[in-house]
N, CA, C and O atoms as a Tinker XYZ file with bonds, in Angstrom:
   480  protein
     1  N    139.901000  163.106000  128.246000    73     2
     2  CA   138.793000  163.666000  127.400000    64     1     3
     3  C    138.427000  165.376000  128.275000    63     2     4     5
     4  O    138.211000  166.509000  127.844000    81     3
     5  N    138.509000  164.807000  129.573000    73     3     6
     6  CA   138.212000  166.238000  130.389000    64     5     7
     7  C    139.641000  166.993000  130.054000    63     6     8     9
     8  O    139.600000  168.212000  129.889000    81     7
     9  N    140.649000  166.443000  129.971000    73     7    10
    10  CA   141.984000  167.521000  130.463000    64     9    11
    11  C    142.324000  167.841000  129.272000    63    10    12    13
    12  O    143.050000  168.829000  129.162000    81    11
    13  N    141.971000  167.223000  128.230000    73    11    14
    14  CA   142.211000  168.270000  126.609000    64    13    15
    15  C    140.774000  168.860000  126.593000    63    14    16    17
    16  O    140.630000  169.529000  125.569000    81    15
    17  N    139.825000  168.848000  127.254000    73    15    18
    18  CA   138.802000  170.322000  127.287000    64    17    19
    19  C    139.733000  171.481000  128.182000    63    18    20    21
    20  O    140.282000  172.497000  127.755000    81    19
    21  N    139.700000  171.000000  129.399000    73    19    22
    22  CA   140.305000  172.130000  130.451000    64    21    23
    23  C    141.825000  172.655000  129.584000    63    22    24    25
    24  O    142.310000  173.648000  130.126000    81    23
    25  N    142.485000  172.238000  128.569000    73    23    26
    26  CA   143.391000  172.643000  128.210000    64    25    27
    27  C    143.256000  173.609000  127.103000    63    26    28    29
    28  O    143.926000  174.624000  126.911000    81    27
    29  N    142.241000  173.112000  126.375000    73    27    30
    30  CA   141.216000  173.679000  125.286000    64    29    31
    31  C    140.835000  175.263000  126.080000    63    30    32    33
    32  O    141.397000  176.351000  125.960000    81    31
    33  N    140.078000  174.999000  126.610000    73    31    34
    34  CA   139.351000  176.089000  127.282000    64    33    35
    35  C    140.768000  177.446000  128.208000    63    34    36    37
    36  O    140.576000  178.644000  128.410000    81    35
    37  N    141.547000  176.943000  128.420000    73    35    38
    38  CA   142.523000  177.653000  129.405000    64    37    39
    39  C    143.165000  178.163000  127.946000    63    38    40    41
    40  O    142.927000  179.355000  127.755000    81    39
    41  N    143.865000  177.573000  126.962000    73    39    42
    42  CA   144.396000  178.247000  125.717000    64    41    43
    43  C    143.607000  179.138000  125.192000    63    42    44    45
    44  O    144.018000  180.152000  124.629000    81    43
    45  N    142.018000  178.729000  125.382000    73    43    46
    46  CA   141.237000  179.901000  124.844000    64    45    47
    47  C    141.232000  181.129000  125.321000    63    46    48    49
    48  O    141.298000  182.169000  124.666000    81    47
    49  N    141.119000  180.951000  126.988000    73    47    50
    50  CA   141.058000  182.146000  128.086000    64    49    51
    51  C    142.502000  182.879000  127.419000    63    50    52    53
    52  O    142.448000  184.020000  126.961000    81    51
    53  N    143.544000  182.228000  127.427000    73    51    54
    54  CA   145.037000  182.707000  127.323000    64    53    55
    55  C    145.073000  183.668000  126.140000    63    54    56    57
    56  O    145.316000  184.868000  126.268000    81    55
    57  N    144.844000  183.131000  125.110000    73    55    58
    58  CA   144.684000  183.805000  123.634000    64    57    59
    59  C    143.909000  184.952000  123.660000    63    58    60    61
    60  O    144.286000  185.838000  122.893000    81    59
    61  N    142.619000  185.249000  124.546000    73    59    62
    62  CA   141.550000  186.010000  124.686000    64    61    63
    63  C    142.620000  187.108000  125.680000    63    62    64    65
    64  O    142.754000  188.234000  125.200000    81    63
    65  N    143.204000  186.885000  126.726000    73    63    66
    66  CA   143.748000  187.605000  127.284000    64    65    67
    67  C    145.098000  188.085000  126.717000    63    66    68    69
    68  O    145.332000  189.207000  127.166000    81    67
    69  N    146.069000  187.650000  125.898000    73    67    70
    70  CA   147.223000  188.361000  125.348000    64    69    71
    71  C    146.443000  189.232000  124.655000    63    70    72    73
    72  O    146.785000  190.368000  124.985000    81    71
    73  N    145.364000  189.267000  123.676000    73    71    74
    74  CA   145.302000  190.479000  122.818000    64    73    75
    75  C    144.379000  191.842000  123.671000    63    74    76    77
    76  O    144.126000  192.930000  123.154000    81    75
    77  N    144.052000  191.473000  124.863000    73    75    78
    78  CA   142.848000  192.481000  125.412000    64    77    79
    79  C    143.554000  192.808000  126.400000    63    78    80    81
    80  O    144.507000  192.205000  126.893000    81    79
    81  N    142.883000  194.180000  126.817000    73    79    82
    82  CA   143.610000  194.849000  127.718000    64    81    83
    83  C    143.768000  194.127000  129.461000    63    82    84    85
    84  O    143.321000  193.054000  129.867000    81    83
    85  N    144.264000  194.781000  129.927000    73    83    86
    86  CA   144.669000  193.915000  131.489000    64    85    87
    87  C    143.558000  193.858000  131.848000    63    86    88    89
    88  O    143.066000  192.762000  132.114000    81    87
    89  N    142.759000  195.148000  131.972000    73    87    90
    90  CA   141.584000  195.457000  133.272000    64    89    91
    91  C    140.301000  194.844000  132.734000    63    90    92    93
    92  O    139.284000  194.918000  133.423000    81    91
    93  N    140.278000  194.163000  131.387000    73    91    94
    94  CA   139.268000  193.095000  131.176000    64    93    95
    95  C    139.811000  191.574000  131.456000    63    94    96    97
    96  O    139.178000  190.591000  131.842000    81    95
    97  N    140.804000  191.674000  131.224000    73    95    98
    98  CA   140.906000  189.839000  131.959000    64    97    99
    99  C    140.148000  189.608000  132.757000    63    98   100   101
   100  O    139.409000  190.286000  133.470000    81    99
   101  N    140.466000  187.955000  132.548000    73    99   102
   102  CA   139.177000  187.446000  134.140000    64   101   103
   103  C    140.542000  186.040000  134.479000    63   102   104   105
   104  O    140.212000  185.027000  135.095000    81   103
   105  N    141.368000  186.152000  134.189000    73   103   106
   106  CA   142.472000  185.438000  134.221000    64   105   107
   107  C    143.284000  186.176000  135.721000    63   106   108   109
   108  O    143.182000  187.348000  136.083000    81   107
   109  N    143.992000  185.190000  136.322000    73   107   110
   110  CA   144.563000  185.775000  137.359000    64   109   111
   111  C    146.110000  186.076000  137.584000    63   110   112   113
   112  O    146.703000  186.504000  138.574000    81   111
   113  N    146.563000  185.698000  136.295000    73   111   114
   114  CA   147.731000  186.425000  135.911000    64   113   115
   115  C    147.788000  187.389000  134.836000    63   114   116   117
   116  O    146.855000  187.465000  134.037000    81   115
   117  N    148.650000  188.020000  134.764000    73   115   118
   118  CA   149.383000  188.843000  133.775000    64   117   119
   119  C    150.288000  188.321000  132.203000    63   118   120   121
   120  O    150.316000  188.672000  131.023000    81   119
   121  N    150.800000  187.514000  132.892000    73   119   122
   122  CA   151.845000  187.034000  131.855000    64   121   123
   123  C    151.495000  185.294000  131.472000    63   122   124   125
   124  O    150.392000  184.784000  131.671000    81   123
   125  N    152.479000  184.689000  130.996000    73   123   126
   126  CA   152.193000  183.111000  130.906000    64   125   127
   127  C    153.453000  182.894000  130.058000    63   126   128   129
   128  O    153.965000  183.792000  129.389000    81   127
   129  N    153.926000  181.609000  130.136000    73   127   130
   130  CA   155.411000  180.926000  129.719000    64   129   131
   131  C    155.889000  179.646000  130.283000    63   130   132   133
   132  O    155.469000  179.225000  131.361000    81   131
   133  N    156.759000  179.026000  129.569000    73   131   134
   134  CA   157.293000  177.874000  130.397000    64   133   135
   135  C    158.866000  178.285000  130.932000    63   134   136   137
   136  O    159.662000  179.036000  130.369000    81   135
   137  N    159.008000  177.675000  131.971000    73   135   138
   138  CA   159.893000  177.864000  132.609000    64   137   139
   139  C    161.393000  176.994000  132.103000    63   138   140   141
   140  O    161.503000  175.804000  131.808000    81   139
   141  N    162.629000  178.252000  132.138000    73   139   142
   142  CA   163.401000  177.322000  131.240000    64   141   143
   143  C    164.478000  177.208000  132.483000    63   142   144   145
   144  O    165.415000  176.431000  132.300000    81   143
   145  N    164.430000  177.761000  133.451000    73   143   146
   146  CA   165.476000  177.499000  134.660000    64   145   147
   147  C    165.018000  177.723000  135.933000    63   146   148   149
   148  O    163.822000  177.463000  135.802000    81   147
   149  N    165.149000  177.971000  136.844000    73   147   150
   150  CA   164.893000  178.027000  138.361000    64   149   151
   151  C    165.826000  177.569000  139.380000    63   150   152   153
   152  O    166.316000  176.441000  139.398000    81   151
   153  N    166.041000  178.450000  140.193000    73   151   154
   154  CA   167.386000  178.314000  140.684000    64   153   155
   155  C    167.067000  179.497000  142.334000    63   154   156   157
   156  O    167.654000  180.558000  142.550000    81   155
   157  N    165.700000  178.668000  143.481000    73   155   158
   158  CA   165.042000  179.073000  144.459000    64   157   159
   159  C    166.561000  179.855000  145.329000    63   158   160   161
   160  O    166.687000  180.991000  145.787000    81   159
   161  N    167.590000  178.633000  145.287000    73   159   162
   162  CA   169.012000  179.120000  146.660000    64   161   163
   163  C    169.445000  180.478000  146.058000    63   162   164   165
   164  O    170.003000  181.230000  146.857000    81   163
   165  N    169.255000  181.027000  144.509000    73   163   166
   166  CA   169.795000  182.131000  144.098000    64   165   167
   167  C    169.079000  183.572000  143.844000    63   166   168   169
   168  O    169.506000  184.701000  143.604000    81   167
   169  N    167.380000  182.817000  144.064000    73   167   170
   170  CA   166.357000  183.838000  144.070000    64   169   171
   171  C    166.237000  184.487000  142.820000    63   170   172   173
   172  O    165.980000  185.670000  142.597000    81   171
   173  N    166.456000  183.565000  142.038000    73   171   174
   174  CA   166.328000  183.804000  139.922000    64   173   175
   175  C    165.498000  182.667000  139.751000    63   174   176   177
   176  O    165.319000  181.731000  140.530000    81   175
   177  N    164.881000  182.931000  138.310000    73   175   178
   178  CA   163.898000  182.133000  137.697000    64   177   179
   179  C    164.035000  182.776000  136.395000    63   178   180   181
   180  O    163.988000  184.005000  136.358000    81   179
   181  N    164.208000  182.064000  135.250000    73   179   182
   182  CA   163.754000  182.213000  133.674000    64   181   183
   183  C    162.633000  181.535000  133.255000    63   182   184   185
   184  O    162.391000  180.330000  133.313000    81   183
   185  N    161.926000  182.518000  132.791000    73   183   186
   186  CA   160.117000  181.845000  132.338000    64   185   187
   187  C    160.411000  183.053000  130.508000    63   186   188   189
   188  O    160.607000  184.250000  130.299000    81   187
   189  N    160.265000  181.734000  129.586000    73   187   190
   190  CA   160.195000  182.526000  128.081000    64   189   191
   191  C    161.576000  183.034000  127.863000    63   190   192   193
   192  O    161.639000  184.004000  127.107000    81   191
   193  N    162.858000  182.532000  128.427000    73   191   194
   194  CA   163.772000  183.829000  127.981000    64   193   195
   195  C    163.622000  185.157000  129.227000    63   194   196   197
   196  O    164.457000  186.057000  129.329000    81   195
   197  N    162.979000  185.093000  129.683000    73   195   198
   198  CA   163.297000  186.414000  130.556000    64   197   199
   199  C    163.375000  186.301000  131.985000    63   198   200   201
   200  O    162.556000  185.757000  132.727000    81   199
   201  N    164.649000  186.983000  132.347000    73   199   202
   202  CA   165.085000  186.416000  133.949000    64   201   203
   203  C    163.847000  187.427000  135.106000    63   202   204   205
   204  O    163.354000  188.306000  134.400000    81   203
   205  N    163.485000  187.478000  136.043000    73   203   206
   206  CA   162.673000  187.396000  136.967000    64   205   207
   207  C    163.309000  187.106000  138.625000    63   206   208   209
   208  O    163.755000  185.992000  138.898000    81   207
   209  N    163.294000  188.055000  139.507000    73   207   210
   210  CA   163.671000  187.923000  140.784000    64   209   211
   211  C    162.535000  186.664000  141.534000    63   210   212   213
   212  O    161.333000  186.727000  141.277000    81   211
   213  N    163.054000  185.645000  142.392000    73   211   214
   214  CA   162.077000  184.346000  142.654000    64   213   215
   215  C    162.342000  184.482000  144.033000    63   214   216   217
   216  O    163.323000  183.875000  144.462000    81   215
   217  N    161.396000  185.425000  145.127000    73   215   218
   218  CA   161.376000  185.831000  146.246000    64   217   219
   219  C    160.669000  184.373000  147.122000    63   218   220   221
   220  O    159.766000  183.597000  146.813000    81   219
   221  N    161.377000  184.451000  148.062000    73   219   222
   222  CA   160.796000  183.483000  149.028000    64   221   223
   223  C    158.999000  183.782000  149.229000    63   222   224   225
   224  O    158.312000  182.770000  149.368000    81   223
   225  N    158.389000  184.955000  149.238000    73   223   226
   226  CA   157.504000  185.169000  149.543000    64   225   227
   227  C    156.166000  185.049000  148.602000    63   226   228   229
   228  O    154.984000  185.309000  148.825000    81   227
   229  N    157.086000  184.382000  147.081000    73   227   230
   230  CA   156.024000  184.202000  146.180000    64   229   231
   231  C    155.407000  182.758000  146.348000    63   230   232   233
   232  O    155.887000  181.671000  146.667000    81   231
   233  N    153.969000  183.258000  145.952000    73   231   234
   234  CA   152.897000  182.436000  146.294000    64   233   235
   235  C    152.650000  181.223000  144.850000    63   234   236   237
   236  O    152.605000  181.644000  143.694000    81   235
   237  N    152.547000  180.117000  145.102000    73   235   238
   238  CA   152.447000  179.315000  144.069000    64   237   239
   239  C    151.357000  178.293000  143.826000    63   238   240   241
   240  O    151.334000  177.218000  144.427000    81   239
   241  N    150.506000  178.635000  142.982000    73   239   242
   242  CA   148.960000  177.705000  143.363000    64   241   243
   243  C    148.736000  176.757000  141.928000    63   242   244   245
   244  O    149.108000  177.279000  140.877000    81   243
   245  N    148.274000  175.693000  141.889000    73   243   246
   246  CA   148.030000  174.670000  141.047000    64   245   247
   247  C    146.387000  174.970000  139.952000    63   246   248   249
   248  O    145.302000  174.634000  140.427000    81   247
   249  N    146.456000  175.486000  138.809000    73   247   250
   250  CA   145.062000  176.036000  138.265000    64   249   251
   251  C    144.129000  174.766000  138.247000    63   250   252   253
   252  O    144.385000  173.610000  137.911000    81   251
   253  N    142.975000  175.338000  138.709000    73   251   254
   254  CA   142.000000  174.191000  139.011000    64   253   255
   255  C    141.989000  173.772000  139.890000    63   254   256   257
   256  O    141.290000  172.759000  139.926000    81   255
   257  N    142.622000  174.123000  141.091000    73   255   258
   258  CA   142.176000  173.752000  142.286000    64   257   259
   259  C    140.918000  173.936000  142.859000    63   258   260   261
   260  O    140.374000  174.943000  142.404000    81   259
   261  N    140.296000  173.377000  143.634000    73   259   262
   262  CA   138.714000  174.128000  143.704000    64   261   263
   263  C    139.351000  175.621000  144.649000    63   262   264   265
   264  O    140.419000  175.965000  145.157000    81   263
   265  N    138.092000  176.129000  144.505000    73   263   266
   266  CA   137.857000  177.565000  144.723000    64   265   267
   267  C    137.502000  177.512000  146.414000    63   266   268   269
   268  O    136.704000  176.799000  147.024000    81   267
   269  N    138.618000  178.771000  146.985000    73   267   270
   270  CA   138.168000  179.057000  148.692000    64   269   271
   271  C    136.855000  179.421000  148.938000    63   270   272   273
   272  O    136.337000  180.133000  148.079000    81   271
   273  N    136.233000  179.129000  149.834000    73   271   274
   274  CA   135.292000  179.553000  150.317000    64   273   275
   275  C    135.031000  181.206000  150.617000    63   274   276   277
   276  O    135.686000  182.022000  151.265000    81   275
   277  N    133.768000  181.316000  149.842000    73   275   278
   278  CA   133.505000  183.091000  150.106000    64   277   279
   279  C    134.332000  183.831000  150.724000    63   278   280   281
   280  O    134.233000  183.599000  151.929000    81   279
   281  N    135.325000  184.836000  150.444000    73   279   282
   282  CA   135.505000  185.487000  151.539000    64   281   283
   283  C    136.825000  184.686000  151.581000    63   282   284   285
   284  O    137.267000  185.071000  152.663000    81   283
   285  N    137.422000  184.115000  151.262000    73   283   286
   286  CA   138.706000  183.616000  152.046000    64   285   287
   287  C    139.535000  183.390000  150.746000    63   286   288   289
   288  O    138.966000  183.158000  149.680000    81   287
   289  N    140.814000  183.458000  150.849000    73   287   290
   290  CA   142.033000  183.288000  149.327000    64   289   291
   291  C    142.121000  181.697000  149.161000    63   290   292   293
   292  O    141.898000  180.829000  150.005000    81   291
   293  N    142.390000  181.612000  148.243000    73   291   294
   294  CA   142.435000  180.466000  147.836000    64   293   295
   295  C    143.852000  180.096000  148.695000    63   294   296   297
   296  O    144.704000  180.979000  148.801000    81   295
   297  N    144.054000  178.895000  149.243000    73   295   298
   298  CA   145.122000  178.437000  149.776000    64   297   299
   299  C    146.510000  178.265000  148.645000    63   298   300   301
   300  O    146.310000  177.661000  147.592000    81   299
   301  N    147.561000  178.697000  148.874000    73   299   302
   302  CA   149.015000  178.355000  147.853000    64   301   303
   303  C    148.924000  176.981000  148.255000    63   302   304   305
   304  O    148.674000  176.468000  149.346000    81   303
   305  N    149.260000  176.361000  146.795000    73   303   306
   306  CA   149.808000  175.284000  146.580000    64   305   307
   307  C    151.175000  174.529000  146.837000    63   306   308   309
   308  O    151.439000  173.327000  146.834000    81   307
   309  N    152.033000  175.764000  147.083000    73   307   310
   310  CA   153.273000  175.402000  147.673000    64   309   311
   311  C    153.872000  176.966000  147.238000    63   310   312   313
   312  O    153.246000  177.885000  146.709000    81   311
   313  N    155.088000  176.927000  147.594000    73   311   314
   314  CA   156.256000  177.953000  147.405000    64   313   315
   315  C    156.894000  177.622000  146.519000    63   314   316   317
   316  O    156.537000  176.603000  145.927000    81   315
   317  N    158.180000  178.392000  146.032000    73   315   318
   318  CA   159.292000  178.750000  144.950000    64   317   319
   319  C    159.821000  177.630000  144.583000    63   318   320   321
   320  O    160.229000  177.460000  143.434000    81   319
   321  N    159.918000  176.209000  146.037000    73   319   322
   322  CA   160.423000  175.096000  145.702000    64   321   323
   323  C    159.547000  173.910000  144.939000    63   322   324   325
   324  O    159.938000  172.804000  144.565000    81   323
   325  N    158.317000  174.473000  144.842000    73   323   326
   326  CA   157.248000  173.519000  144.009000    64   325   327
   327  C    157.392000  173.840000  142.052000    63   326   328   329
   328  O    156.777000  173.279000  141.146000    81   327
   329  N    158.120000  174.601000  142.002000    73   327   330
   330  CA   158.684000  175.153000  140.389000    64   329   331
   331  C    159.409000  174.380000  139.891000    63   330   332   333
   332  O    160.302000  174.138000  140.703000    81   331
   333  N    159.594000  173.629000  138.652000    73   331   334
   334  CA   160.684000  172.989000  138.017000    64   333   335
   335  C    160.227000  173.537000  136.290000    63   334   336   337
   336  O    159.195000  173.793000  135.669000    81   335
   337  N    161.526000  173.514000  136.074000    73   335   338
   338  CA   162.084000  173.802000  134.625000    64   337   339
   339  C    160.945000  172.648000  133.426000    63   338   340   341
   340  O    160.597000  171.470000  133.509000    81   339
   341  N    160.726000  173.568000  132.572000    73   339   342
   342  CA   159.610000  172.749000  131.621000    64   341   343
   343  C    157.979000  172.814000  131.987000    63   342   344   345
   344  O    157.119000  172.430000  131.193000    81   343
   345  N    157.683000  173.366000  133.326000    73   343   346
   346  CA   156.303000  173.562000  133.802000    64   345   347
   347  C    156.208000  175.086000  133.184000    63   346   348   349
   348  O    157.007000  176.019000  133.114000    81   347
   349  N    154.686000  174.862000  132.723000    73   347   350
   350  CA   153.696000  175.919000  132.246000    64   349   351
   351  C    153.137000  176.394000  133.023000    63   350   352   353
   352  O    152.316000  175.876000  133.780000    81   351
   353  N    153.600000  177.821000  132.954000    73   351   354
   354  CA   153.201000  178.699000  134.316000    64   353   355
   355  C    152.250000  180.013000  133.770000    63   354   356   357
   356  O    152.286000  180.257000  132.564000    81   355
   357  N    151.501000  180.755000  134.557000    73   355   358
   358  CA   151.259000  181.997000  134.309000    64   357   359
   359  C    151.266000  182.550000  135.438000    63   358   360   361
   360  O    150.691000  181.923000  136.328000    81   359
   361  N    151.776000  183.630000  135.734000    73   359   362
   362  CA   152.339000  184.713000  136.554000    64   361   363
   363  C    152.036000  185.946000  136.783000    63   362   364   365
   364  O    151.655000  186.451000  135.727000    81   363
   365  N    152.011000  186.825000  137.806000    73   363   366
   366  CA   152.169000  188.025000  138.037000    64   365   367
   367  C    153.818000  188.875000  138.717000    63   366   368   369
   368  O    154.485000  188.414000  139.643000    81   367
   369  N    154.061000  189.853000  138.126000    73   367   370
   370  CA   155.442000  190.210000  138.078000    64   369   371
   371  C    155.250000  191.803000  138.601000    63   370   372   373
   372  O    154.706000  192.639000  137.879000    81   371
   373  N    155.832000  192.158000  140.122000    73   371   374
   374  CA   156.370000  193.825000  140.348000    64   373   375
   375  C    157.201000  193.839000  140.433000    63   374   376   377
   376  O    157.892000  192.822000  140.508000    81   375
   377  N    157.799000  195.476000  140.490000    73   375   378
   378  CA   158.793000  195.942000  140.246000    64   377   379
   379  C    159.505000  196.389000  139.267000    63   378   380   381
   380  O    160.610000  196.857000  139.542000    81   379
   381  N    159.093000  196.362000  138.002000    73   379   382
   382  CA   159.727000  196.630000  136.896000    64   381   383
   383  C    159.772000  197.781000  136.455000    63   382   384   385
   384  O    159.071000  198.688000  136.907000    81   383
   385  N    160.673000  197.931000  135.426000    73   383   386
   386  CA   160.905000  199.394000  135.173000    64   385   387
   387  C    162.159000  200.221000  135.779000    63   386   388   389
   388  O    162.750000  200.113000  136.854000    81   387
   389  N    162.361000  201.205000  134.528000    73   387   390
   390  CA   163.561000  201.785000  135.331000    64   389   391
   391  C    164.753000  200.553000  135.287000    63   390   392   393
   392  O    165.304000  200.137000  136.306000    81   391
   393  N    164.934000  200.237000  134.413000    73   391   394
   394  CA   166.107000  199.225000  134.396000    64   393   395
   395  C    166.196000  197.700000  135.384000    63   394   396   397
   396  O    166.882000  196.682000  135.291000    81   395
   397  N    165.189000  198.135000  136.281000    73   395   398
   398  CA   165.106000  196.698000  137.321000    64   397   399
   399  C    164.682000  195.846000  136.485000    63   398   400   401
   400  O    164.188000  196.034000  135.373000    81   399
   401  N    164.954000  194.567000  137.237000    73   399   402
   402  CA   164.665000  193.253000  137.456000    64   401   403
   403  C    163.159000  192.989000  138.102000    63   402   404   405
   404  O    162.975000  193.015000  139.319000    81   403
   405  N    162.350000  192.790000  137.362000    73   403   406
   406  CA   160.670000  192.310000  138.143000    64   405   407
   407  C    161.214000  190.798000  138.672000    63   406   408   409
   408  O    162.047000  189.973000  138.297000    81   407
   409  N    160.080000  190.959000  139.944000    73   407   410
   410  CA   160.221000  190.074000  141.017000    64   409   411
   411  C    158.657000  189.545000  140.987000    63   410   412   413
   412  O    157.741000  190.365000  141.033000    81   411
   413  N    158.429000  188.257000  140.913000    73   411   414
   414  CA   157.302000  187.639000  140.752000    64   413   415
   415  C    156.272000  187.406000  142.074000    63   414   416   417
   416  O    156.668000  186.810000  143.075000    81   415
   417  N    155.361000  187.767000  141.995000    73   415   418
   418  CA   154.328000  187.864000  143.472000    64   417   419
   419  C    153.531000  186.693000  142.897000    63   418   420   421
   420  O    153.593000  186.057000  143.949000    81   419
   421  N    153.016000  186.097000  142.304000    73   419   422
   422  CA   152.195000  185.035000  142.465000    64   421   423
   423  C    152.452000  184.033000  140.880000    63   422   424   425
   424  O    152.820000  184.562000  139.831000    81   423
   425  N    152.198000  182.726000  141.011000    73   423   426
   426  CA   152.385000  181.735000  140.114000    64   425   427
   427  C    151.419000  180.672000  139.760000    63   426   428   429
   428  O    151.239000  179.811000  140.622000    81   427
   429  N    150.874000  180.592000  138.833000    73   427   430
   430  CA   150.122000  179.593000  138.918000    64   429   431
   431  C    150.451000  178.272000  137.589000    63   430   432   433
   432  O    150.555000  178.305000  136.363000    81   431
   433  N    150.519000  177.342000  138.502000    73   431   434
   434  CA   151.030000  176.089000  137.531000    64   433   435
   435  C    149.855000  175.396000  136.845000    63   434   436   437
   436  O    148.906000  174.740000  137.274000    81   435
   437  N    150.279000  175.800000  135.547000    73   435   438
   438  CA   148.891000  175.453000  134.372000    64   437   439
   439  C    149.447000  174.050000  134.058000    63   438   440   441
   440  O    150.504000  173.553000  134.448000    81   439
   441  N    148.584000  173.576000  133.339000    73   439   442
   442  CA   148.285000  171.927000  132.767000    64   441   443
   443  C    149.676000  171.629000  131.409000    63   442   444   445
   444  O    150.106000  172.436000  130.585000    81   443
   445  N    149.948000  170.629000  131.566000    73   443   446
   446  CA   151.182000  170.437000  130.595000    64   445   447
   447  C    150.463000  170.984000  129.106000    63   446   448   449
   448  O    149.248000  171.042000  128.918000    81   447
   449  N    151.525000  171.365000  128.107000    73   447   450
   450  CA   151.046000  172.400000  127.038000    64   449   451
   451  C    150.158000  173.168000  126.928000    63   450   452   453
   452  O    149.697000  173.324000  125.797000    81   451
   453  N    149.612000  173.901000  128.009000    73   451   454
   454  CA   148.731000  174.883000  128.358000    64   453   455
   455  C    149.315000  176.133000  127.777000    63   454   456   457
   456  O    148.488000  176.947000  127.366000    81   455
   457  N    150.765000  176.484000  127.646000    73   455   458
   458  CA   151.285000  177.492000  127.046000    64   457   459
   459  C    152.187000  177.432000  125.556000    63   458   460   461
   460  O    153.296000  176.902000  125.615000    81   459
   461  N    151.681000  178.003000  124.158000    73   459   462
   462  CA   152.141000  177.793000  123.179000    64   461   463
   463  C    153.615000  178.172000  123.135000    63   462   464   465
   464  O    153.953000  179.129000  123.832000    81   463
   465  N    154.805000  177.365000  122.195000    73   463   466
   466  CA   156.088000  178.114000  122.106000    64   465   467
   467  C    155.791000  178.798000  120.820000    63   466   468   469
   468  O    155.582000  178.303000  119.713000    81   467
   469  N    155.810000  179.754000  121.112000    73   467   470
   470  CA   155.931000  180.556000  119.753000    64   469   471
   471  C    157.800000  180.790000  119.372000    63   470   472   473
   472  O    158.021000  181.936000  118.982000    81   471
   473  N    158.663000  180.174000  119.418000    73   471   474
   474  CA   159.910000  180.348000  118.950000    64   473   475
   475  C    160.121000  179.138000  118.132000    63   474   476   477
   476  O    161.055000  179.079000  117.332000    81   475
   477  N    159.061000  177.912000  118.350000    73   475   478
   478  CA   159.409000  177.070000  117.373000    64   477   479
   479  C    158.782000  176.918000  116.018000    63   478   480
   480  O    159.224000  176.088000  115.224000    81   479
């Protein structure tokens, strides 16, 4: 029951963030999707049919983990090797534009089925 409530709240927040300007978003990520392919050895990841660079410096968090004490950053859950195809994720991207492929800065692993599949 609690997991369903968390998923419902997360979907509501994601829907609000999707239609709202980024400045007003309270979510820590800009985009969300489902991982299609991931290749840490080749520094690439495909999320919802979009290819990104997957640098070794990307920070991976688990959504819903306890918050860090005031004034400290939430410790990362893991690195790029924690990411698997089929995972629902929220993420931030840097370095896009001018024909350049963006690189992931941070990734949040979301609960299963948190991201709707618009193509289905």
